[in-house]
MMTF fields as JSON, N, C-alpha, C and O atoms, coordinates in Angstrom:
{
  "mmtfVersion": "1.0.0",
  "mmtfProducer": "UNKNOWN",
  "numBonds": 423,
  "numAtoms": 424,
  "numGroups": 106,
  "numChains": 1,
  "numModels": 1,
  "chainsPerModel": [1],
  "groupsPerChain": [106],
  "chainIdList": ["A"],
  "bondAtomList": [4, 2, 8, 6, 12, 10, 16, 14, 20, 18, 24, 22, 28, 26, 32, 30, 36, 34, 40, 38, 44, 42, 48, 46, 52, 50, 56, 54, 60, 58, 64, 62, 68, 66, 72, 70, 76, 74, 80, 78, 84, 82, 88, 86, 92, 90, 96, 94, 100, 98, 104, 102, 108, 106, 112, 110, 116, 114, 120, 118, 124, 122, 128, 126, 132, 130, 136, 134, 140, 138, 144, 142, 148, 146, 152, 150, 156, 154, 160, 158, 164, 162, 168, 166, 172, 170, 176, 174, 180, 178, 184, 182, 188, 186, 192, 190, 196, 194, 200, 198, 204, 202, 208, 206, 212, 210, 216, 214, 220, 218, 224, 222, 228, 226, 232, 230, 236, 234, 240, 238, 244, 242, 248, 246, 252, 250, 256, 254, 260, 258, 264, 262, 268, 266, 272, 270, 276, 274, 280, 278, 284, 282, 288, 286, 292, 290, 296, 294, 300, 298, 304, 302, 308, 306, 312, 310, 316, 314, 320, 318, 324, 322, 328, 326, 332, 330, 336, 334, 340, 338, 344, 342, 348, 346, 352, 350, 356, 354, 360, 358, 364, 362, 368, 366, 372, 370, 376, 374, 380, 378, 384, 382, 388, 386, 392, 390, 396, 394, 400, 398, 404, 402, 408, 406, 412, 410, 416, 414, 420, 418],
  "bondOrderList": [1, 1, 1, 1, 1, 1, 1, 1, 1, 1, 1, 1, 1, 1, 1, 1, 1, 1, 1, 1, 1, 1, 1, 1, 1, 1, 1, 1, 1, 1, 1, 1, 1, 1, 1, 1, 1, 1, 1, 1, 1, 1, 1, 1, 1, 1, 1, 1, 1, 1, 1, 1, 1, 1, 1, 1, 1, 1, 1, 1, 1, 1, 1, 1, 1, 1, 1, 1, 1, 1, 1, 1, 1, 1, 1, 1, 1, 1, 1, 1, 1, 1, 1, 1, 1, 1, 1, 1, 1, 1, 1, 1, 1, 1, 1, 1, 1, 1, 1, 1, 1, 1, 1, 1, 1],
  "groupList": [{"groupName": "MET", "atomNameList": ["N", "CA", "C", "O"], "elementList": ["N", "C", "C", "O"], "formalChargeList": [0, 0, 0, 0], "bondAtomList": [1, 0, 2, 1, 3, 2], "bondOrderList": [1, 1, 2], "singleLetterCode": "M", "chemCompType": "L-PEPTIDE LINKING"}, {"groupName": "LYS", "atomNameList": ["N", "CA", "C", "O"], "elementList": ["N", "C", "C", "O"], "formalChargeList": [0, 0, 0, 0], "bondAtomList": [1, 0, 2, 1, 3, 2], "bondOrderList": [1, 1, 2], "singleLetterCode": "K", "chemCompType": "L-PEPTIDE LINKING"}, {"groupName": "ALA", "atomNameList": ["N", "CA", "C", "O"], "elementList": ["N", "C", "C", "O"], "formalChargeList": [0, 0, 0, 0], "bondAtomList": [1, 0, 2, 1, 3, 2], "bondOrderList": [1, 1, 2], "singleLetterCode": "A", "chemCompType": "L-PEPTIDE LINKING"}, {"groupName": "LEU", "atomNameList": ["N", "CA", "C", "O"], "elementList": ["N", "C", "C", "O"], "formalChargeList": [0, 0, 0, 0], "bondAtomList": [1, 0, 2, 1, 3, 2], "bondOrderList": [1, 1, 2], "singleLetterCode": "L", "chemCompType": "L-PEPTIDE LINKING"}, {"groupName": "ILE", "atomNameList": ["N", "CA", "C", "O"], "elementList": ["N", "C", "C", "O"], "formalChargeList": [0, 0, 0, 0], "bondAtomList": [1, 0, 2, 1, 3, 2], "bondOrderList": [1, 1, 2], "singleLetterCode": "I", "chemCompType": "L-PEPTIDE LINKING"}, {"groupName": "GLY", "atomNameList": ["N", "CA", "C", "O"], "elementList": ["N", "C", "C", "O"], "formalChargeList": [0, 0, 0, 0], "bondAtomList": [1, 0, 2, 1, 3, 2], "bondOrderList": [1, 1, 2], "singleLetterCode": "G", "chemCompType": "PEPTIDE LINKING"}, {"groupName": "VAL", "atomNameList": ["N", "CA", "C", "O"], "elementList": ["N", "C", "C", "O"], "formalChargeList": [0, 0, 0, 0], "bondAtomList": [1, 0, 2, 1, 3, 2], "bondOrderList": [1, 1, 2], "singleLetterCode": "V", "chemCompType": "L-PEPTIDE LINKING"}, {"groupName": "GLN", "atomNameList": ["N", "CA", "C", "O"], "elementList": ["N", "C", "C", "O"], "formalChargeList": [0, 0, 0, 0], "bondAtomList": [1, 0, 2, 1, 3, 2], "bondOrderList": [1, 1, 2], "singleLetterCode": "Q", "chemCompType": "L-PEPTIDE LINKING"}, {"groupName": "THR", "atomNameList": ["N", "CA", "C", "O"], "elementList": ["N", "C", "C", "O"], "formalChargeList": [0, 0, 0, 0], "bondAtomList": [1, 0, 2, 1, 3, 2], "bondOrderList": [1, 1, 2], "singleLetterCode": "T", "chemCompType": "L-PEPTIDE LINKING"}, {"groupName": "GLU", "atomNameList": ["N", "CA", "C", "O"], "elementList": ["N", "C", "C", "O"], "formalChargeList": [0, 0, 0, 0], "bondAtomList": [1, 0, 2, 1, 3, 2], "bondOrderList": [1, 1, 2], "singleLetterCode": "E", "chemCompType": "L-PEPTIDE LINKING"}, {"groupName": "SER", "atomNameList": ["N", "CA", "C", "O"], "elementList": ["N", "C", "C", "O"], "formalChargeList": [0, 0, 0, 0], "bondAtomList": [1, 0, 2, 1, 3, 2], "bondOrderList": [1, 1, 2], "singleLetterCode": "S", "chemCompType": "L-PEPTIDE LINKING"}, {"groupName": "PRO", "atomNameList": ["N", "CA", "C", "O"], "elementList": ["N", "C", "C", "O"], "formalChargeList": [0, 0, 0, 0], "bondAtomList": [1, 0, 2, 1, 3, 2], "bondOrderList": [1, 1, 2], "singleLetterCode": "P", "chemCompType": "L-PEPTIDE LINKING"}, {"groupName": "ASP", "atomNameList": ["N", "CA", "C", "O"], "elementList": ["N", "C", "C", "O"], "formalChargeList": [0, 0, 0, 0], "bondAtomList": [1, 0, 2, 1, 3, 2], "bondOrderList": [1, 1, 2], "singleLetterCode": "D", "chemCompType": "L-PEPTIDE LINKING"}, {"groupName": "ARG", "atomNameList": ["N", "CA", "C", "O"], "elementList": ["N", "C", "C", "O"], "formalChargeList": [0, 0, 0, 0], "bondAtomList": [1, 0, 2, 1, 3, 2], "bondOrderList": [1, 1, 2], "singleLetterCode": "R", "chemCompType": "L-PEPTIDE LINKING"}, {"groupName": "TYR", "atomNameList": ["N", "CA", "C", "O"], "elementList": ["N", "C", "C", "O"], "formalChargeList": [0, 0, 0, 0], "bondAtomList": [1, 0, 2, 1, 3, 2], "bondOrderList": [1, 1, 2], "singleLetterCode": "Y", "chemCompType": "L-PEPTIDE LINKING"}, {"groupName": "TRP", "atomNameList": ["N", "CA", "C", "O"], "elementList": ["N", "C", "C", "O"], "formalChargeList": [0, 0, 0, 0], "bondAtomList": [1, 0, 2, 1, 3, 2], "bondOrderList": [1, 1, 2], "singleLetterCode": "W", "chemCompType": "L-PEPTIDE LINKING"}, {"groupName": "ASN", "atomNameList": ["N", "CA", "C", "O"], "elementList": ["N", "C", "C", "O"], "formalChargeList": [0, 0, 0, 0], "bondAtomList": [1, 0, 2, 1, 3, 2], "bondOrderList": [1, 1, 2], "singleLetterCode": "N", "chemCompType": "L-PEPTIDE LINKING"}, {"groupName": "PHE", "atomNameList": ["N", "CA", "C", "O"], "elementList": ["N", "C", "C", "O"], "formalChargeList": [0, 0, 0, 0], "bondAtomList": [1, 0, 2, 1, 3, 2], "bondOrderList": [1, 1, 2], "singleLetterCode": "F", "chemCompType": "L-PEPTIDE LINKING"}],
  "groupTypeList": [0, 1, 1, 2, 3, 4, 2, 5, 6, 2, 2, 2, 2, 6, 3, 2, 5, 5, 7, 2, 4, 2, 7, 8, 8, 8, 4, 9, 4, 10, 11, 12, 7, 13, 8, 1, 4, 1, 9, 14, 6, 6, 1, 9, 13, 6, 1, 11, 6, 8, 6, 1, 9, 13, 4, 8, 6, 5, 2, 8, 4, 11, 7, 12, 6, 9, 3, 6, 2, 6, 11, 9, 8, 15, 5, 6, 11, 2, 8, 13, 16, 14, 13, 14, 17, 14, 10, 5, 12, 12, 6, 6, 3, 6, 9, 11, 10, 10, 13, 13, 6, 4, 7, 6, 4, 12],
  "groupIdList": [1, 2, 3, 4, 5, 6, 7, 8, 9, 10, 11, 12, 13, 14, 15, 16, 17, 18, 19, 20, 21, 22, 23, 24, 25, 26, 27, 28, 29, 30, 31, 32, 33, 34, 35, 36, 37, 38, 39, 40, 41, 42, 43, 44, 45, 46, 47, 48, 49, 50, 51, 52, 53, 54, 55, 56, 57, 58, 59, 60, 61, 62, 63, 64, 65, 66, 67, 68, 69, 70, 71, 72, 73, 74, 75, 76, 77, 78, 79, 80, 81, 82, 83, 84, 85, 86, 87, 88, 89, 90, 91, 92, 93, 94, 95, 96, 97, 98, 99, 100, 101, 102, 103, 104, 105, 106],
  "secStructList": [7, 6, 6, 2, 2, 2, 2, 2, 2, 2, 2, 2, 2, 2, 2, 2, 2, 2, 2, 2, 2, 2, 6, 7, 7, 7, 7, 7, 7, 7, 1, 2, 2, 2, 2, 2, 2, 2, 2, 2, 2, 2, 2, 2, 6, 7, 7, 7, 5, 7, 7, 1, 1, 7, 7, 7, 6, 6, 7, 5, 7, 7, 6, 6, 1, 7, 7, 3, 3, 7, 7, 4, 4, 4, 7, 7, 4, 4, 4, 6, 6, 7, 3, 3, 3, 3, 3, 6, 6, 3, 3, 3, 3, 3, 7, 1, 1, 1, 7, 5, 3, 3, 3, 3, 3, 7],
  "xCoordList": [-19.238, -19.262, -19.612, -18.587, -20.417, -20.489, -19.615, -19.617, -18.888, -18.166, -16.824, -16.065, -16.583, -15.279, -15.375, -14.324, -16.457, -16.668, -16.808, -16.739, -17.009, -16.806, -15.383, -14.747, -15.127, -13.552, -12.572, -11.47, -12.992, -12.225, -12.013, -11.007, -13.475, -13.917, -13.329, -12.263, -13.237, -12.549, -10.918, -10.355, -10.182, -8.755, -8.95, -8.687, -9.387, -9.139, -9.408, -8.696, -10.399, -10.414, -8.913, -8.138, -8.666, -7.783, -6.198, -5.547, -6.119, -4.929, -5.388, -4.649, -6.555, -6.909, -6.522, -5.85, -7.025, -6.841, -5.029, -4.614, -4.372, -2.968, -2.215, -1.303, -2.964, -2.034, -2.462, -1.655, -3.866, -4.026, -3.078, -2.485, -3.071, -1.774, -0.72, -0.44, 0.268, 1.6, 1.307, 2.012, 0.029, 0.594, 0.157, -0.043, 0.119, 0.158, 1.449, 1.817, 2.464, 3.501, 3.245, 2.264, 4.281, 4.333, 6.326, 7.051, 6.416, 7.68, 8.305, 7.62, 9.196, 9.725, 10.057, 10.694, 9.922, 10.241, 10.397, 9.435, 11.755, 12.184, 11.245, 10.234, 11.291, 10.572, 11.173, 10.526, 12.944, 13.499, 13.284, 13.513, 12.788, 12.687, 11.264, 10.974, 10.282, 8.656, 9.116, 8.934, 9.639, 9.893, 10.177, 9.58, 11.43, 12.227, 11.176, 11.127, 10.276, 9.05, 8.324, 8.351, 7.879, 6.582, 7.427, 6.885, 8.591, 9.033, 9.023, 8.663, 9.581, 9.711, 8.465, 8.451, 7.388, 5.784, 5.212, 4.553, 5.706, 5.69, 6.18, 5.651, 7.758, 8.552, 8.08, 7.584, 8.01, 7.771, 6.127, 5.771, 5.539, 3.936, 3.288, 2.514, 3.609, 2.422, 1.226, 0.696, 0.565, -1.126, -1.67, -1.611, -2.44, -3.204, -4.433, -4.999, -4.823, -5.775, -6.808, -6.629, -8.243, -9.42, -9.752, -10.137, -9.639, -10.221, -11.488, -11.033, -12.487, -13.991, -13.592, -13.74, -12.943, -12.507, -11.759, -10.749, -11.892, -10.974, -9.449, -9.445, -8.513, -7.126, -6.697, -6.597, -6.55, -5.619, -4.722, -4.639, -3.993, -2.957, -3.588, -4.218, -3.452, -3.933, -5.182, -5.633, -5.653, -6.762, -6.27, -5.129, -7.487, -7.109, -7.156, -8.149, -6.586, -6.854, -7.521, -7.449, -8.303, -9.218, -7.879, -6.8, -8.381, -7.439, -7.798, -7.176, -8.384, -8.128, -7.708, -7.97, -6.826, -5.661, -4.757, -4.422, -4.241, -2.741, -1.722, -1.898, -0.561, 0.448, 1.639, 1.839, 2.491, 3.471, 5.121, 5.098, 5.977, 6.977, 7.851, 7.925, 8.145, 9.164, 10.365, 11.323, 10.618, 11.994, 13.006, 13.027, 14.167, 15.421, 15.911, 16.64, 15.522, 15.699, 15.082, 15.709, 14.26, 13.856, 14.685, 14.42, 15.704, 16.572, 16.137, 16.599, 15.097, 14.6, 14.636, 13.627, 15.587, 15.739, 14.537, 14.297, 13.863, 12.919, 11.705, 10.797, 11.677, 10.256, 10.305, 9.394, 11.785, 11.88, 10.949, 10.624, 10.655, 9.4, 8.207, 7.506, 7.695, 6.683, 6.07, 6.748, 5.186, 4.692, 3.597, 3.01, 3.604, 2.553, 1.828, 1.896, 0.908, 0.358, 0.215, 0.594, -0.602, -0.764, -2.007, -2.665, -2.734, -4.023, -4.352, -3.649, -5.352, -5.198, -4.225, -3.765, -3.657, -2.116, -1.54, -0.972, -1.731, -0.998, -0.355, -0.791, 0.857, 1.732, 1.02, 0.685, 0.873, 0.461, 1.519, 1.9, 1.794, 2.841, 1.987, 1.358, 2.108, 1.268, 2.017, 2.824, 1.734, 2.301, 1.642, 0.429, 2.509, 1.746, 0.858, -0.127, 1.433, 0.409, -0.733, -1.743, -0.673, -2.099, -2.902, -3.928, -1.998, -2.82, -2.82, -3.327, -2.467, -2.95, -1.871, -0.681, -2.334, -1.572, -0.959, -1.453, 0.824, 1.666, 1.521, 0.889, 1.978, 2.444, 1.473, 1.313, 0.797, 0.479, 1.456, 1.921, 1.951, 2.88, 2.019, 1.749, 1.786, 0.805, 1.85, 1.498],
  "yCoordList": [23.055, 23.276, 21.608, 20.963, 21.121, 19.945, 18.868, 17.86, 18.921, 17.721, 17.732, 16.779, 19.531, 19.707, 19.759, 19.623, 19.928, 19.705, 18.323, 18.316, 16.859, 16.049, 15.678, 15.002, 16.413, 15.696, 16.228, 15.716, 17.173, 18.198, 17.212, 17.065, 16.469, 15.525, 14.567, 14.577, 13.854, 12.137, 12.605, 11.97, 13.731, 14.333, 13.975, 12.812, 14.815, 15.027, 13.961, 13.68, 12.814, 11.633, 10.742, 10.355, 10.489, 10.133, 10.431, 9.664, 11.586, 12.358, 12.098, 11.437, 12.437, 11.479, 10.088, 9.686, 9.493, 8.122, 7.831, 7.233, 8.174, 8.312, 8.4, 7.703, 9.573, 9.905, 8.933, 8.431, 8.658, 7.287, 6.239, 5.954, 5.723, 4.532, 4.973, 4.195, 6.231, 6.579, 6.579, 5.887, 7.531, 7.316, 5.82, 5.774, 4.603, 3.349, 3.062, 2.918, 2.896, 2.453, 0.961, 0.593, 0.066, -0.918, -1.885, -2.193, -1.973, -2.059, -3.926, -4.719, -4.437, -5.561, -6.104, -5.289, -7.285, -7.881, -9.221, -9.958, -9.698, -11.271, -12.097, -11.504, -13.27, -14.251, -14.559, -14.925, -14.209, -14.288, -13.075, -13.041, -12.173, -10.774, -10.667, -9.871, -11.641, -11.657, -12.504, -12.027, -13.617, -14.538, -13.798, -13.763, -12.96, -12.127, -11.303, -11.207, -10.7, -9.796, -10.776, -10.665, -11.412, -12.468, -13.117, -13.871, -13.016, -13.969, -12.885, -13.08, -11.525, -10.861, -10.301, -10.068, -10.12, -9.919, -11.101, -10.974, -12.177, -13.594, -13.338, -13.349, -13.01, -13.115, -11.921, -12.335, -10.345, -9.512, -9.78, -9.369, -10.414, -10.424, -9.262, -8.833, -8.656, -7.686, -7.743, -8.836, -6.9, -6.945, -6.481, -5.357, -7.986, -7.634, -6.596, -6.258, -6.136, -5.235, -5.903, -6.965, -5.303, -5.538, -4.587, -3.457, -4.934, -4.285, -4.181, -4.334, -4.069, -4.373, -4.597, -5.737, -3.52, -3.155, -4.35, -4.654, -4.88, -5.991, -5.288, -4.139, -5.752, -5.012, -5.209, -6.369, -4.494, -4.595, -3.744, -2.733, -3.934, -2.89, -1.934, -2.206, -0.378, 0.687, 1.123, 2.269, 0.127, 0.638, 1.811, 2.047, 2.375, 3.207, 2.907, 2.198, 3.08, 2.46, 3.423, 4.463, 3.354, 4.063, 4.61, 4.042, 6.119, 6.623, 5.894, 6.465, 5.103, 4.574, 3.381, 2.771, 2.945, 1.791, 2.755, 3.714, 2.105, 2.856, 2.125, 0.939, 2.877, 2.18, 2.614, 3.615, 1.447, 1.535, 1.792, 1.498, 2.145, 2.537, 1.143, 0.165, 1.218, 0.061, -0.343, 0.381, -1.328, -1.535, -1.917, -3.051, -1.086, -1.275, -2.743, -3.141, -3.563, -5.271, -5.698, -6.52, -5.415, -6.081, -6.068, -6.699, -5.433, -5.444, -5.148, -5.715, -4.094, -4.17, -2.539, -1.915, -1.928, -0.631, -0.044, 1.116, -0.471, -0.07, 0.104, 0.862, -0.339, 0.062, 0.869, 0.958, 1.584, 2.49, 3.775, 4.344, 4.044, 5.137, 5.114, 6.103, 3.768, 3.364, 2.982, 3.361, 2.462, 2.069, 0.473, 0.114, -0.048, -1.339, -1.51, -0.82, -2.577, -3.136, -4.428, -4.837, -5.08, -6.688, -6.746, -5.846, -7.866, -7.649, -9.471, -10.074, -10.287, -11.953, -12.347, -12.403, -12.756, -13.129, -12.699, -13.401, -11.37, -9.862, -9.179, -8.827, -8.643, -7.566, -6.733, -7.249, -5.44, -4.429, -3.174, -2.518, -3.207, -2.024, -0.769, -0.908, 0.327, 1.432, 2.978, 3.454, 3.375, 4.822, 5.443, 5.324, 6.245, 7.11, 8.448, 8.847, 8.992, 10.3, 10.04, 10.711, 9.066, 9.001, 7.575, 7.131, 6.94, 5.735, 4.56, 3.505, 4.554, 3.512, 2.424, 2.664, 1.369, -0.019, -0.091, -0.169, -0.08, -0.568, -2.092, -2.544, -2.867, -4.289, -4.721, -4.045, -6.353, -7.062, -8.068, -8.516, -8.61, -9.748, -10.885, -10.755, -11.811, -12.761, -13.93, -15.018],
  "zCoordList": [-30.872, -29.333, -28.934, -28.716, -28.855, -28.167, -28.555, -27.849, -29.538, -30.001, -29.427, -29.254, -29.041, -28.724, -27.148, -26.522, -26.52, -25.26, -24.891, -23.662, -25.413, -25.586, -25.387, -24.578, -26.483, -26.378, -25.339, -25.143, -24.756, -23.62, -22.378, -21.684, -22.287, -21.054, -21.68, -21.064, -22.343, -22.756, -22.369, -21.477, -23.065, -22.624, -21.224, -20.921, -20.266, -18.777, -18.407, -17.443, -18.783, -18.0, -18.399, -17.524, -20.071, -20.003, -18.824, -18.114, -19.055, -17.967, -16.881, -16.151, -16.417, -14.859, -14.53, -13.581, -15.408, -15.551, -15.384, -14.392, -16.132, -16.117, -14.668, -14.222, -14.053, -12.961, -11.898, -11.115, -11.887, -11.233, -10.937, -9.897, -12.113, -12.751, -12.1, -11.187, -12.186, -12.04, -10.474, -9.739, -9.841, -8.212, -7.155, -5.941, -8.3, -7.357, -7.453, -8.618, -6.451, -6.245, -5.899, -5.253, -6.418, -5.939, -6.018, -6.964, -5.046, -4.646, -4.912, -4.267, -5.56, -5.063, -3.978, -3.31, -3.354, -2.25, -2.387, -2.606, -2.257, -2.737, -2.113, -1.739, -1.9, -1.388, 0.233, 1.215, 0.094, 1.356, 2.474, 3.683, 1.62, 2.578, 3.158, 4.051, 2.513, 2.604, 4.03, 5.15, 3.828, 5.264, 6.26, 7.336, 5.818, 7.003, 8.034, 9.26, 6.826, 7.531, 8.065, 9.291, 7.818, 8.865, 9.725, 10.533, 9.754, 10.862, 12.064, 13.225, 11.403, 12.586, 13.385, 14.594, 12.467, 12.825, 13.928, 14.961, 13.311, 14.608, 15.866, 16.977, 15.314, 16.631, 17.399, 18.446, 17.313, 17.745, 18.569, 19.673, 17.804, 18.339, 18.247, 19.103, 17.101, 16.391, 16.721, 16.525, 17.183, 17.33, 16.081, 15.584, 15.474, 14.562, 14.412, 15.452, 13.332, 13.062, 12.593, 11.997, 12.823, 11.869, 10.898, 11.197, 9.907, 8.842, 8.202, 7.069, 8.045, 7.369, 6.198, 5.758, 5.328, 4.078, 3.364, 3.999, 2.583, 1.702, 1.503, 1.06, 1.725, 1.831, 0.034, -0.364, -0.596, -1.806, -2.063, -1.367, -2.952, -3.561, -4.262, -5.284, -3.65, -3.8, -3.127, -3.113, -2.603, -1.765, -0.493, -0.094, -0.083, 0.897, 2.157, 2.322, 3.166, 4.667, 5.039, 4.383, 6.12, 7.202, 7.927, 8.096, 8.36, 9.366, 10.768, 11.664, 11.137, 12.45, 12.797, 13.835, 11.612, 11.377, 11.527, 10.832, 13.111, 13.352, 12.465, 12.187, 11.973, 10.936, 11.695, 12.384, 11.343, 12.347, 11.364, 10.168, 11.768, 10.888, 10.556, 11.298, 9.959, 9.194, 9.901, 9.633, 10.765, 11.057, 10.563, 10.086, 10.521, 9.793, 9.802, 8.893, 10.822, 10.904, 9.73, 9.061, 9.426, 7.764, 6.782, 5.759, 6.892, 5.946, 4.483, 3.492, 4.485, 3.009, 2.761, 3.088, 2.281, 2.068, 1.327, 1.664, 0.561, -0.331, 0.579, 0.238, 1.325, 2.397, 3.679, 4.502, 3.744, 4.738, 4.864, 5.906, 3.773, 3.944, 4.012, 3.797, 4.378, 4.266, 5.739, 6.694, 5.945, 7.418, 7.261, 6.241, 8.262, 7.933, 8.88, 9.897, 8.686, 10.13, 9.452, 8.355, 10.662, 10.608, 10.467, 10.988, 9.691, 9.273, 9.193, 8.382, 9.978, 9.434, 9.74, 10.88, 8.542, 8.317, 7.151, 6.315, 7.129, 5.984, 6.49, 7.586, 6.116, 6.648, 5.399, 4.333, 5.73, 4.751, 4.989, 5.959, 3.503, 3.758, 2.978, 1.928, 3.657, 3.189, 2.981, 3.779, 2.218, 1.886, 2.859, 3.03, 3.659, 4.99, 4.652, 5.274, 3.574, 3.226, 2.722, 2.935, 2.027, 1.21, 1.609, 1.094, 2.825, 3.2, 1.971, 2.353, 0.933, 0.0, 0.11, 0.318, -0.029, -0.09, -1.008, -2.132, -0.655, -1.671, -1.718, -2.673, -0.896, -1.131, 0.303, 1.32, -0.091, 0.701, 0.848, -0.2, 2.126, 1.913, 3.007, 4.201, 2.225, 2.787, 2.936, 3.394]
}
């Protein structure tokens, strides 16, 4: 009985781990597109946000950080469903429903 319980817990952990990996989405943004995005943020004087936590792909952004819709002028169709904020010298793309970081453009 004990072995079956341990095997079941191990299987559940493997499945849960697989789901966590599947939920982390990344998108490809070319160097030219990255430059265009950074230029937009500077030109439009997007107000930077201070975040206490370390910003990494997969991290969850606090609710008090305002997320902004990605503008069409970025010309990156893969980013349309995401939101962003500017922090430090980075543009951070976020999946709005989970508030998980998808990409950090430095």
